C-alpha positions in Angstrom: -19.3 -95.0 58.8 -19.3 -91.3 59.8 -21.9 -89.3 61.5 -22.6 -87.6 58.2 -23.2 -90.9 56.5 -25.5 -92.0 59.4 -27.5 -88.7 59.2 -27.8 -89.0 55.4 -29.1 -92.6 55.7 -31.6 -91.7 58.4 -33.0 -88.7 56.5 -33.3 -90.9 53.4 -35.2 -93.5 55.3 -37.5 -90.8 56.8 -38.2 -89.5 53.3 -39.0 -93.0 52.1 -41.3 -93.7 55.0 -43.1 -90.4 54.4 -43.6 -91.3 50.8 -45.1 -94.6 51.9 -47.4 -93.0 54.4 -51.1 -92.3 53.7 -50.8 -88.9 55.4 -50.3 -86.2 52.8 -47.9 -83.3 53.4 -46.7 -85.0 56.6 -44.0 -83.1 58.5 -41.5 -85.2 60.5 -39.0 -83.7 62.9 -36.0 -86.0 63.5 -34.7 -85.8 67.1 -31.2 -87.1 67.8 -31.2 -88.7 71.2 -27.7 -88.0 72.6 -27.9 -89.5 76.1 -25.2 -92.1 75.5 -22.7 -89.9 73.8 -20.4 -86.9 74.7 -21.2 -83.4 73.6 -18.5 -83.6 70.9 -20.6 -86.2 69.0 -23.8 -84.3 69.6 -22.0 -81.3 68.0 -21.2 -83.3 64.9 -24.9 -84.2 64.5 -25.8 -80.6 64.7 -23.1 -79.7 62.1 -24.6 -82.3 59.7 -28.1 -80.8 59.5 -30.0 -82.1 62.6 -31.3 -79.3 64.8 -33.4 -81.3 67.4 -31.6 -82.9 70.3 -33.0 -84.9 73.2 -31.8 -86.0 76.6 -33.6 -88.2 79.2 -32.0 -87.1 82.4 -32.0 -83.7 84.0 -28.3 -83.5 84.8 -27.2 -84.7 81.3 -29.7 -82.3 79.7 -28.2 -79.3 81.5 -24.7 -80.4 80.8 -25.4 -80.7 77.0 -27.4 -77.5 77.0 -24.4 -75.6 78.4 -21.8 -77.3 76.2 -23.8 -76.6 73.0 -25.2 -73.1 73.8 -23.5 -71.6 70.8 -25.7 -73.7 68.5 -29.3 -73.1 67.5 -30.9 -76.2 69.0 -34.5 -77.2 69.6 -34.2 -79.1 73.0 -36.3 -82.1 74.0 -36.5 -83.7 77.4 -37.8 -87.2 76.8 -37.3 -89.1 80.1 -39.5 -89.3 83.2 -39.1 -86.1 85.2 -39.3 -86.1 89.0 -41.4 -83.2 90.4 -38.5 -82.0 92.6 -36.3 -81.5 89.5 -38.8 -79.6 87.4 -37.7 -76.1 88.6 -34.0 -76.7 87.6 -34.7 -77.7 84.0 -38.1 -76.9 82.6 -37.4 -73.4 81.4 -34.6 -74.6 79.2 -36.9 -77.1 77.5 -38.6 -76.6 74.1 -40.6 -79.9 74.2 -41.2 -82.3 77.1 -42.2 -85.8 75.9 -43.1 -87.6 79.1 -46.0 -85.9 80.8 -47.4 -88.9 82.8 -49.3 -87.5 85.8 -51.6 -84.6 86.7 -49.3 -83.7 89.6 -46.3 -83.3 87.3 -48.4 -81.2 84.9 -49.4 -78.9 87.8 -45.7 -78.6 88.9 -44.5 -77.8 85.4 -47.2 -75.1 85.0 -46.3 -73.6 88.4 -42.5 -73.5 87.6 -42.6 -72.6 84.0 -41.8 -69.0 83.0 -43.3 -69.5 79.5 -45.7 -72.0 78.0 -44.1 -75.4 77.7 -45.0 -77.7 74.8 -45.8 -81.1 76.2 -46.5 -84.5 74.9 -48.8 -86.6 77.1 -47.3 -90.1 77.5 -49.9 -92.8 76.7 -49.4 -96.5 77.6 -51.5 -97.7 74.8 -49.8 -101.1 74.7 -50.8 -101.8 78.3 -47.3 -102.9 79.4 -46.9 -103.0 83.1 -43.4 -101.7 82.9 -44.4 -98.6 80.9 -45.2 -95.2 82.3 -48.1 -93.1 81.0 -51.8 -92.8 81.1 -54.3 -95.4 79.9 -56.6 -94.1 77.2 -59.5 -93.8 79.6 -57.4 -92.0 82.2 -56.2 -89.5 79.6 -59.7 -88.7 78.3 -60.8 -88.2 81.9 -58.1 -85.6 82.8 -58.2 -83.6 79.6 -60.5 -80.9 81.1 -58.1 -80.4 84.0 -55.1 -80.2 81.7 -56.8 -77.6 79.6 -56.9 -75.2 82.6 -53.1 -75.1 83.1 -52.0 -71.9 81.6 -48.2 -72.7 81.2 -48.7 -76.0 79.5 -49.7 -76.6 75.9 -50.5 -80.2 75.0 -49.1 -80.3 71.5 -49.6 -84.1 71.1 -49.2 -87.6 72.4 -46.2 -89.9 72.9 -45.9 -93.6 73.1 -43.3 -96.4 72.7 -43.9 -99.8 71.2 -42.6 -102.8 73.2 -38.9 -103.5 72.5 -39.7 -106.9 70.9 -42.8 -105.8 69.0 -43.3 -107.2 65.5 -44.0 -105.0 62.5 -47.7 -105.8 62.7 -47.8 -105.1 66.4 -46.0 -101.7 65.8 -48.5 -100.8 63.1 -51.4 -101.7 65.4 -50.0 -99.6 68.3 -49.0 -96.6 66.2 -52.3 -96.7 64.2 -54.3 -96.6 67.4 -52.3 -93.7 68.7 -53.0 -91.8 65.5 -56.7 -92.3 65.9 -56.5 -91.1 69.5 -54.5 -88.0 68.6 -57.1 -87.1 65.9 -60.0 -87.7 68.4 -58.5 -85.4 71.0 -57.5 -82.8 68.5 -61.1 -82.6 67.2 -62.3 -81.8 70.8 -60.9 -78.3 70.3 -60.0 -78.0 74.0 -58.2 -74.9 75.3 -54.4 -75.4 75.5 -54.7 -78.9 73.9 -54.3 -78.6 70.1 -52.9 -82.2 70.1 -51.8 -82.1 66.5 -48.5 -84.0 66.9 -47.4 -87.6 67.6 -44.1 -88.4 69.2 -43.5 -92.1 68.5 -40.8 -94.2 66.8 -37.2 -94.9 67.9 -34.2 -96.4 66.1 -35.8 -99.8 65.7 -39.2 -98.7 64.5 -39.3 -95.1 63.4 -40.2 -96.0 59.8 -43.3 -97.8 60.9 -44.2 -94.9 63.2 -43.9 -92.4 60.3 -46.0 -94.5 58.1 -48.7 -94.4 60.8 -48.6 -90.6 61.2 -45.7 -89.8 63.6 -44.5 -86.2 63.4 -41.6 -86.5 65.8 -39.3 -89.5 65.9 -36.6 -90.0 68.6 -33.5 -91.7 67.1 -30.4 -92.5 69.1 -28.2 -95.5 68.2 -28.7 -95.1 64.4 -26.8 -91.8 64.5 -23.8 -93.2 66.2 -23.4 -96.8 65.1 -20.3 -98.1 63.3 -18.3 -95.0 64.0 
């Protein structure tokens, strides 16, 4: 397999999942998670039609950002971000997918030189090992989040358990979609909450069928090379 063949297969699967979704005119941004590969392979992904790249660690993000600065890339930071590292990275980020505390939100708003598009991480499955807000915690802090001028809450993010069945994925992703719509309809300042970041290599098709608008795919881009 080549990266082009992997890209073509992923995009074909995305189109099929969109066709099977009940959400009409659904837009899905495919993010290539390049945390396990060198910049050369990330470059091949860009050259084969993918424009969204993601890293989960500050140092690797900055390394790839520098190596690929000649390309037009929409950059996503998807890993948990320590507050002490916010200043070094946040102004290079287009989307941040792991907003998991009010203190982190305040630090981002303080350090950002422009409005940062953020996904709030929700631990909707209730796994102890997962980061993120519970649903009740999130609903409780929304008024505070809406006051942070350099943060725009564009949507919600979650991950299904690694060993989740298809039915379990559908349940988790379906509940996330309902929560996203509920928050969007509140019409809070700085919180449009129109997007859903959910779905990885193992479950992105189920996520799309349940309304995901951003999927984060890693290993599927680079397998069998």
